[in-house]
Residue frames as qw, qx, qy, qz and C-alpha x, y, z in Angstrom:
[[0.227, -0.186, 0.614, -0.733, 190.71, 177.77, 54.30],
 [0.060, 0.214, 0.972, -0.078, 188.12, 175.29, 55.52],
 [0.369, -0.455, -0.469, -0.661, 184.43, 175.49, 54.68],
 [0.264, 0.732, 0.608, 0.153, 181.97, 176.87, 55.71],
 [0.231, -0.606, -0.030, 0.760, 183.87, 180.17, 55.64],
 [0.200, 0.054, 0.581, 0.787, 183.52, 180.47, 51.88],
 [0.068, -0.669, -0.695, -0.252, 179.84, 181.27, 52.42],
 [0.305, -0.829, -0.301, 0.359, 180.69, 184.34, 54.53],
 [0.330, 0.904, -0.005, 0.272, 182.00, 187.81, 53.80],
 [0.713, -0.066, -0.203, 0.668, 185.63, 188.68, 54.40],
 [0.260, 0.389, -0.812, 0.350, 187.31, 189.72, 56.52],
 [0.700, -0.408, -0.579, -0.091, 186.09, 187.04, 58.89],
 [0.321, -0.731, 0.341, -0.497, 186.14, 187.73, 62.61],
 [0.702, 0.028, -0.668, 0.243, 188.31, 185.43, 64.73],
 [0.544, -0.768, -0.010, -0.337, 187.30, 185.68, 68.39],
 [0.369, 0.507, -0.649, 0.431, 190.48, 185.72, 70.50],
 [0.116, 0.010, -0.863, 0.491, 189.97, 183.23, 73.36],
 [0.054, -0.647, -0.760, 0.020, 186.24, 183.71, 72.80],
 [0.043, -0.849, -0.160, -0.501, 184.62, 187.01, 73.69],
 [0.676, -0.158, -0.457, 0.555, 187.42, 187.58, 76.18],
 [0.056, 0.347, -0.140, 0.926, 186.70, 191.25, 76.83],
 [0.566, -0.399, -0.094, -0.715, 183.37, 190.40, 78.47],
 [0.923, -0.310, 0.012, -0.228, 183.80, 186.96, 80.02],
 [0.609, -0.557, 0.543, 0.153, 186.50, 184.71, 81.38],
 [0.386, 0.607, -0.580, -0.383, 188.86, 183.93, 78.50],
 [0.346, 0.242, -0.897, -0.130, 188.79, 180.40, 77.07],
 [0.329, 0.114, 0.793, -0.500, 185.58, 179.47, 78.91],
 [0.178, 0.416, 0.848, 0.275, 182.43, 178.04, 77.39],
 [0.061, 0.830, 0.411, -0.373, 180.61, 181.27, 78.30],
 [0.069, -0.669, 0.314, 0.671, 183.17, 183.29, 76.33],
 [0.169, -0.037, 0.833, 0.525, 182.92, 180.93, 73.36],
 [0.153, 0.624, 0.766, 0.007, 179.12, 181.05, 73.35],
 [0.020, 0.841, 0.175, -0.512, 179.19, 184.85, 73.56],
 [0.160, -0.430, 0.557, 0.693, 181.64, 185.02, 70.66],
 [0.163, 0.290, 0.864, 0.378, 179.23, 183.03, 68.51],
 [0.047, 0.795, 0.573, -0.196, 176.34, 185.29, 69.57],
 [0.115, -0.769, 0.091, 0.622, 178.52, 188.31, 68.73],
 [0.669, 0.713, -0.015, -0.212, 178.95, 187.11, 65.15],
 [0.263, -0.620, 0.694, 0.255, 182.38, 185.47, 65.22],
 [0.803, 0.414, -0.310, -0.296, 183.15, 183.35, 62.17],
 [0.709, 0.226, -0.597, 0.300, 186.15, 181.66, 63.81],
 [0.629, -0.750, 0.088, -0.185, 186.65, 180.94, 67.51],
 [0.518, 0.519, -0.582, 0.350, 190.27, 180.79, 68.66],
 [0.759, -0.627, 0.079, -0.156, 191.41, 178.96, 71.77],
 [0.124, 0.669, -0.714, 0.168, 194.66, 177.90, 73.41],
 [0.946, -0.130, -0.247, -0.166, 195.38, 174.25, 74.12],
 [0.059, -0.592, 0.756, -0.275, 197.47, 172.66, 76.84],
 [0.723, -0.025, -0.680, -0.118, 197.68, 169.08, 78.07],
 [0.642, -0.629, 0.211, -0.385, 196.69, 168.04, 81.59],
 [0.250, -0.525, 0.806, -0.108, 198.75, 165.59, 83.63],
 [0.602, 0.097, 0.783, -0.124, 196.39, 162.79, 82.60],
 [0.312, 0.034, 0.731, 0.605, 196.43, 163.70, 78.90],
 [0.241, 0.765, 0.591, -0.090, 193.29, 165.81, 78.43],
 [0.316, 0.307, 0.241, 0.865, 193.36, 168.75, 76.00],
 [0.176, -0.743, -0.522, 0.380, 192.23, 171.80, 77.95],
 [0.276, 0.763, 0.243, 0.532, 191.50, 175.35, 76.84],
 [0.447, -0.848, -0.062, 0.279, 193.83, 177.66, 78.76],
 [0.446, 0.856, -0.175, 0.193, 196.48, 180.14, 77.64],
 [0.120, -0.797, 0.540, -0.241, 199.07, 180.29, 80.41],
 [0.551, 0.220, -0.792, 0.141, 201.34, 177.51, 81.59],
 [0.107, -0.118, -0.782, 0.603, 199.94, 178.06, 85.10],
 [0.165, -0.654, -0.705, -0.219, 196.39, 178.54, 86.35],
 [0.327, -0.382, -0.399, 0.767, 197.33, 181.53, 88.54],
 [0.023, 0.103, -0.143, -0.984, 196.21, 184.42, 86.30],
 [0.414, -0.109, -0.494, -0.757, 192.93, 183.10, 84.92],
 [0.650, -0.394, -0.628, -0.167, 191.54, 181.03, 87.81],
 [0.492, -0.761, 0.169, -0.388, 191.19, 181.13, 91.58],
 [0.952, -0.260, 0.064, 0.150, 193.83, 178.43, 91.93],
 [0.029, -0.833, 0.533, 0.147, 197.59, 178.12, 91.73],
 [0.740, -0.175, 0.636, 0.134, 199.81, 175.62, 90.00],
 [0.041, 0.391, -0.685, -0.613, 201.18, 174.41, 86.69],
 [0.758, 0.223, -0.079, -0.608, 198.52, 173.23, 84.25],
 [0.735, 0.322, -0.575, -0.162, 200.42, 170.20, 83.03],
 [0.171, 0.207, -0.864, 0.426, 201.09, 168.93, 86.56],
 [0.459, 0.078, 0.503, -0.728, 197.36, 168.88, 87.34],
 [0.213, 0.249, 0.929, 0.174, 194.78, 166.28, 86.36],
 [0.164, -0.395, -0.503, -0.751, 191.62, 167.19, 84.51],
 [0.482, -0.643, -0.595, -0.003, 189.62, 166.61, 87.68],
 [0.454, -0.467, -0.238, 0.721, 191.87, 169.03, 89.58],
 [0.129, 0.043, 0.287, 0.948, 191.62, 171.65, 86.85],
 [0.263, -0.497, -0.624, -0.543, 187.84, 171.39, 86.74],
 [0.434, -0.616, -0.557, 0.350, 187.58, 172.31, 90.41],
 [0.298, -0.253, -0.036, 0.920, 188.94, 175.78, 89.63],
 [0.255, 0.827, 0.433, -0.251, 186.86, 178.85, 88.82],
 [0.453, -0.001, 0.391, 0.801, 187.93, 180.44, 85.52],
 [0.172, 0.808, 0.563, 0.033, 185.03, 182.92, 85.27],
 [0.370, 0.359, 0.049, 0.855, 187.22, 186.01, 85.60],
 [0.138, -0.453, -0.473, 0.743, 186.66, 189.03, 87.82],
 [0.213, 0.435, 0.026, -0.875, 183.85, 191.35, 86.86],
 [0.107, -0.004, -0.815, -0.569, 182.34, 188.98, 84.32],
 [0.609, -0.084, 0.094, -0.783, 179.07, 188.55, 86.21],
 [0.838, 0.027, -0.510, -0.192, 179.43, 184.76, 85.98],
 [0.633, -0.651, 0.324, -0.264, 179.77, 183.02, 89.34],
 [0.665, -0.327, 0.659, 0.127, 181.46, 179.84, 88.12],
 [0.734, 0.605, -0.214, -0.224, 183.10, 178.70, 84.89],
 [0.847, -0.290, 0.395, 0.205, 185.31, 175.67, 84.47],
 [0.010, -0.566, 0.656, 0.500, 188.34, 175.22, 82.26],
 [0.864, 0.304, 0.154, -0.371, 186.80, 173.35, 79.30],
 [0.605, -0.147, 0.691, 0.367, 188.17, 170.55, 77.16],
 [0.096, 0.243, -0.562, -0.785, 188.38, 170.72, 73.38],
 [0.088, -0.319, -0.916, -0.225, 185.47, 168.26, 73.20],
 [0.040, -0.675, -0.586, 0.447, 183.32, 170.55, 75.33],
 [0.021, 0.492, -0.190, -0.849, 184.24, 173.53, 73.16],
 [0.040, -0.026, -0.801, -0.597, 183.04, 171.63, 70.10],
 [0.019, -0.518, -0.851, 0.084, 179.57, 171.23, 71.64],
 [0.029, 0.756, 0.334, -0.561, 178.94, 175.01, 71.69],
 [0.052, -0.412, 0.450, 0.791, 180.09, 175.74, 68.14],
 [0.711, 0.512, 0.242, -0.417, 177.47, 175.88, 65.38],
 [0.822, 0.175, 0.450, 0.303, 178.32, 174.04, 62.18],
 [0.477, 0.801, 0.128, 0.339, 179.11, 177.29, 60.35],
 [0.243, -0.919, 0.299, -0.080, 181.82, 178.35, 62.84],
 [0.772, 0.373, -0.426, 0.291, 185.46, 177.33, 62.41],
 [0.676, -0.729, 0.062, 0.083, 187.78, 176.69, 65.37],
 [0.472, 0.694, -0.434, 0.328, 191.43, 177.78, 65.56],
 [0.871, -0.475, -0.085, 0.095, 193.45, 175.69, 68.01],
 [0.200, 0.836, -0.445, 0.253, 196.67, 177.27, 69.25],
 [0.897, -0.077, -0.376, 0.218, 199.24, 174.73, 70.39],
 [0.216, -0.879, 0.263, -0.334, 200.60, 176.12, 73.66],
 [0.833, -0.463, 0.304, 0.007, 202.07, 173.01, 75.26],
 [0.046, 0.669, -0.703, -0.236, 205.67, 172.01, 74.46],
 [0.584, -0.023, 0.809, -0.065, 204.30, 168.47, 74.28],
 [0.685, 0.634, 0.214, -0.289, 202.96, 169.28, 70.82],
 [0.218, 0.677, -0.655, -0.257, 206.38, 168.52, 69.37],
 [0.369, -0.132, 0.917, -0.073, 205.55, 164.87, 70.14],
 [0.335, 0.027, -0.677, -0.655, 203.87, 163.18, 67.14],
 [0.251, -0.320, -0.911, 0.075, 201.83, 160.96, 69.47],
 [0.013, 0.486, 0.469, -0.737, 200.36, 163.98, 71.28],
 [0.253, 0.319, -0.298, -0.863, 199.54, 165.58, 67.93],
 [0.299, -0.081, -0.870, -0.384, 197.97, 162.36, 66.68],
 [0.133, -0.421, -0.817, 0.371, 195.82, 162.16, 69.79],
 [0.140, 0.466, 0.178, -0.855, 194.64, 165.75, 69.25],
 [0.298, 0.183, -0.582, -0.734, 193.78, 165.07, 65.62],
 [0.267, -0.234, -0.930, -0.099, 191.79, 162.01, 66.66],
 [0.050, -0.461, -0.649, 0.602, 189.97, 163.97, 69.33],
 [0.248, 0.393, -0.058, -0.884, 188.86, 166.78, 66.99],
 [0.323, 0.021, -0.788, -0.523, 187.66, 164.09, 64.60],
 [0.215, -0.356, -0.891, 0.183, 185.58, 162.42, 67.33],
 [0.024, 0.497, 0.402, -0.769, 184.21, 165.85, 68.30],
 [0.450, 0.666, 0.585, 0.109, 183.03, 166.36, 64.70],
 [0.067, 0.958, -0.004, -0.279, 185.14, 169.47, 64.00],
 [0.663, -0.237, 0.455, 0.545, 188.13, 168.08, 62.11],
 [0.458, 0.491, 0.510, 0.538, 186.95, 169.47, 58.76],
 [0.011, 0.897, 0.166, 0.410, 186.53, 172.96, 60.24],
 [0.653, -0.691, 0.030, 0.308, 189.64, 173.16, 62.41],
 [0.466, 0.762, -0.282, 0.351, 192.82, 175.19, 61.95],
 [0.800, -0.453, -0.139, 0.369, 195.92, 174.54, 64.04],
 [0.257, 0.873, -0.133, 0.392, 198.12, 177.54, 64.83],
 [0.770, -0.494, -0.107, 0.390, 201.25, 178.23, 66.84],
 [0.002, -0.952, 0.288, 0.105, 204.12, 180.63, 67.36],
 [0.461, -0.505, 0.712, 0.160, 206.41, 177.58, 67.14],
 [0.571, 0.457, -0.521, -0.440, 207.28, 176.05, 63.78],
 [0.096, 0.247, -0.960, 0.094, 208.38, 172.80, 65.41],
 [0.409, 0.209, 0.727, -0.510, 204.90, 172.19, 66.82],
 [0.629, 0.524, -0.007, -0.574, 203.26, 172.89, 63.47],
 [0.393, 0.462, -0.758, -0.241, 205.66, 170.56, 61.67],
 [0.109, -0.080, 0.956, -0.262, 204.94, 167.80, 64.18],
 [0.526, 0.364, 0.522, -0.565, 201.19, 168.24, 63.84],
 [0.574, 0.566, -0.274, -0.525, 201.26, 168.44, 60.05],
 [0.153, 0.385, -0.901, -0.131, 203.28, 165.22, 59.89],
 [0.134, 0.140, 0.957, -0.216, 200.40, 163.25, 61.45],
 [0.299, 0.670, 0.622, -0.273, 197.38, 165.24, 60.18],
 [0.271, -0.093, 0.397, 0.872, 198.23, 166.82, 56.81],
 [0.001, 0.584, 0.690, 0.428, 194.53, 167.38, 56.05],
 [0.279, -0.857, -0.375, 0.219, 194.19, 170.01, 58.81],
 [0.373, 0.781, -0.048, 0.498, 195.51, 173.49, 57.84],
 [0.649, -0.462, -0.241, 0.554, 198.33, 174.90, 59.97],
 [0.178, 0.901, 0.099, 0.383, 199.26, 178.53, 60.56],
 [0.587, -0.066, -0.299, 0.750, 202.29, 180.37, 61.90],
 [0.158, -0.919, -0.294, -0.208, 201.29, 183.35, 64.06],
 [0.461, -0.833, 0.091, 0.292, 203.30, 186.21, 65.50],
 [0.776, 0.257, 0.223, 0.531, 205.52, 186.25, 62.41],
 [0.193, -0.860, 0.022, 0.471, 207.96, 189.17, 62.38],
 [0.527, -0.043, 0.538, 0.656, 209.48, 188.68, 58.91],
 [0.173, 0.426, -0.174, -0.871, 209.07, 191.14, 56.06],
 [0.502, 0.174, -0.608, -0.591, 207.68, 188.43, 53.80],
 [0.868, -0.192, 0.098, -0.446, 205.21, 185.59, 54.42],
 [0.338, -0.421, 0.842, 0.020, 206.82, 182.32, 55.52],
 [0.526, 0.184, -0.697, -0.451, 206.50, 179.28, 53.30],
 [0.384, -0.016, -0.922, 0.051, 204.77, 175.97, 54.08],
 [0.085, 0.300, 0.707, -0.634, 201.85, 177.31, 56.11],
 [0.069, 0.575, 0.716, 0.390, 198.23, 177.61, 54.96],
 [0.212, -0.930, -0.277, -0.114, 197.64, 180.51, 57.37],
 [0.511, 0.183, -0.261, 0.798, 200.00, 183.34, 58.28],
 [0.341, -0.867, -0.365, 0.011, 199.44, 185.60, 61.26],
 [0.494, 0.380, -0.181, 0.760, 201.98, 188.40, 60.97],
 [0.269, -0.518, -0.408, 0.702, 202.46, 190.77, 63.87],
 [0.273, 0.862, 0.420, -0.080, 200.34, 193.79, 62.90],
 [0.143, -0.824, 0.230, 0.498, 203.34, 196.08, 62.55],
 [0.451, -0.124, 0.711, 0.525, 204.61, 194.01, 59.60],
 [0.340, 0.645, 0.644, 0.231, 201.57, 195.07, 57.57],
 [0.001, -0.971, -0.054, 0.233, 202.57, 198.69, 58.12],
 [0.352, -0.606, 0.536, 0.471, 206.20, 198.10, 57.21],
 [0.081, -0.118, 0.824, 0.549, 205.34, 195.98, 54.18],
 [0.570, 0.291, 0.234, -0.732, 201.87, 196.73, 52.76],
 [0.607, 0.344, -0.573, -0.430, 202.48, 194.07, 50.09],
 [0.195, -0.259, 0.908, -0.266, 202.66, 191.29, 52.68],
 [0.631, 0.252, 0.583, -0.446, 199.04, 190.16, 52.29],
 [0.662, 0.608, -0.191, -0.394, 199.17, 190.33, 48.49],
 [0.254, 0.521, -0.814, -0.040, 202.30, 188.14, 48.45],
 [0.349, -0.072, 0.869, -0.342, 200.67, 185.64, 50.80],
 [0.693, 0.417, 0.321, -0.492, 197.55, 185.50, 48.63],
 [0.525, 0.606, -0.509, -0.312, 199.66, 184.75, 45.56],
 [0.129, 0.298, -0.939, 0.117, 200.82, 181.63, 47.40],
 [0.594, -0.328, -0.631, -0.376, 197.26, 180.76, 48.37],
 [0.362, -0.121, -0.698, 0.606, 197.79, 181.64, 52.03],
 [0.327, -0.790, -0.475, -0.207, 195.16, 182.94, 54.44],
 [0.321, 0.313, -0.310, 0.838, 196.13, 186.15, 56.28],
 [0.479, -0.782, -0.370, -0.152, 195.02, 187.14, 59.78],
 [0.248, 0.619, -0.395, 0.633, 197.18, 189.79, 61.51],
 [0.554, -0.337, -0.635, 0.420, 198.11, 189.27, 65.14],
 [0.031, -0.220, 0.127, -0.967, 196.20, 192.20, 66.59],
 [0.172, -0.437, -0.874, 0.129, 193.46, 191.32, 69.12],
 [0.033, 0.737, 0.374, -0.562, 192.40, 194.98, 69.34],
 [0.486, 0.211, 0.535, 0.658, 192.09, 195.82, 65.64],
 [0.137, 0.853, 0.455, -0.216, 189.91, 198.94, 65.85],
 [0.085, -0.812, 0.181, 0.549, 192.55, 201.54, 64.98],
 [0.067, -0.410, 0.727, 0.547, 193.77, 199.58, 61.95],
 [0.586, 0.312, 0.725, -0.181, 190.57, 197.88, 60.85],
 [0.547, 0.776, 0.044, -0.311, 190.16, 199.95, 57.67],
 [0.072, 0.694, -0.678, -0.230, 193.79, 199.21, 56.82],
 [0.399, -0.106, 0.911, -0.005, 193.19, 195.47, 57.16],
 [0.609, 0.577, 0.491, -0.235, 190.11, 195.74, 54.94],
 [0.343, 0.842, -0.261, -0.325, 192.08, 197.79, 52.42],
 [0.042, -0.542, 0.825, 0.158, 194.82, 195.13, 52.32],
 [0.811, 0.055, -0.384, -0.438, 192.16, 192.42, 51.91],
 [0.100, -0.307, 0.881, -0.345, 193.16, 190.48, 54.98],
 [0.455, -0.183, -0.809, -0.323, 191.12, 187.30, 55.17],
 [0.578, -0.622, -0.528, 0.016, 190.34, 187.63, 58.88],
 [0.010, 0.647, -0.342, 0.681, 190.84, 189.95, 61.83],
 [0.492, -0.195, -0.753, 0.391, 191.50, 188.84, 65.39],
 [0.254, -0.579, -0.012, -0.774, 189.42, 190.40, 68.16],
 [0.111, -0.046, -0.800, 0.588, 189.02, 190.29, 71.94],
 [0.317, 0.409, 0.452, -0.727, 185.65, 191.98, 71.41],
 [0.233, 0.182, 0.803, 0.517, 183.95, 190.40, 68.37],
 [0.120, 0.780, 0.604, -0.111, 180.69, 192.33, 68.87],
 [0.064, -0.846, 0.042, 0.528, 182.46, 195.68, 68.65],
 [0.238, -0.330, 0.671, 0.620, 184.60, 194.56, 65.73],
 [0.262, 0.440, 0.821, 0.251, 181.52, 193.27, 63.88],
 [0.091, 0.879, 0.385, -0.265, 179.78, 196.63, 64.35],
 [0.135, -0.725, 0.319, 0.595, 182.82, 198.54, 63.08],
 [0.298, -0.047, 0.803, 0.514, 183.12, 196.26, 60.07],
 [0.240, 0.654, 0.713, 0.075, 179.49, 196.83, 59.19],
 [0.021, 0.900, 0.094, -0.426, 180.02, 200.61, 59.36],
 [0.233, -0.492, 0.584, 0.602, 183.06, 200.31, 57.11],
 [0.294, 0.243, 0.846, 0.373, 181.07, 198.29, 54.60],
 [0.173, 0.824, 0.517, -0.154, 178.21, 200.81, 54.65],
 [0.077, -0.819, 0.187, 0.536, 180.79, 203.48, 53.83],
 [0.736, 0.644, -0.115, -0.174, 181.69, 201.48, 50.74],
 [0.089, -0.670, 0.735, 0.045, 185.02, 199.95, 51.75],
 [0.978, 0.114, 0.008, -0.177, 185.62, 196.57, 50.12],
 [0.760, -0.287, 0.372, 0.450, 189.41, 196.51, 50.05],
 [0.472, 0.149, 0.403, 0.770, 191.71, 198.46, 47.69],
 [0.056, -0.011, -0.065, -0.996, 189.69, 201.59, 48.37],
 [0.464, 0.298, 0.473, -0.688, 186.01, 202.45, 48.11],
 [0.479, 0.413, 0.754, 0.175, 183.45, 200.98, 45.79],
 [0.109, 0.080, 0.356, 0.925, 182.88, 203.14, 42.70]]
């Protein structure tokens, strides 16, 4: 996994769409809050606007997360930026849908970014090449991870940017899949097969279970030596991890 994570203590905290429990998901406010909450990795979802901009939004439409309606990829960046993505009850009056370049501006140099490829256009090598070039211009290429539920998108991206690690998430197999630097098994797989993480580590793979509310299983993930945990609420997860560490949990049981 990319530096500067090697300077930090595992399991790392991956903020799911930023600090999405408190602020509008995938907004700059949520990303800033995630950093303030102690996230080591900030995860976001990427789609492509009608005019080719990479924008941070999860759904294929803007209906759920903004005050507008419509399909993301049929709207220009200017049209998307007119919408309010602050989320109800967040206390923020206005928040725009950001671009990947704007996200990069709020990330300190010791925070890694995980980019989830949501658009079906990411099977196109040219779209993937454009994304790789953009993260390079934004200064985050060496601390980026590209993830997806779709193998075809990861294969397309890896073919044009083999230096950027790729990860398959939502995996439901009993054993880690080959050919990915990161594996994000559905959390239930780590209950069915407690050896999953160990097998992945033998292949040199990074393990982060797909479980954005990890509280009930956090000790289990520490015990299995998962490399990272996903969280909608990185502040709460950080506090729980610190309590677990004070209790002496380091993975494989308590410290002697």
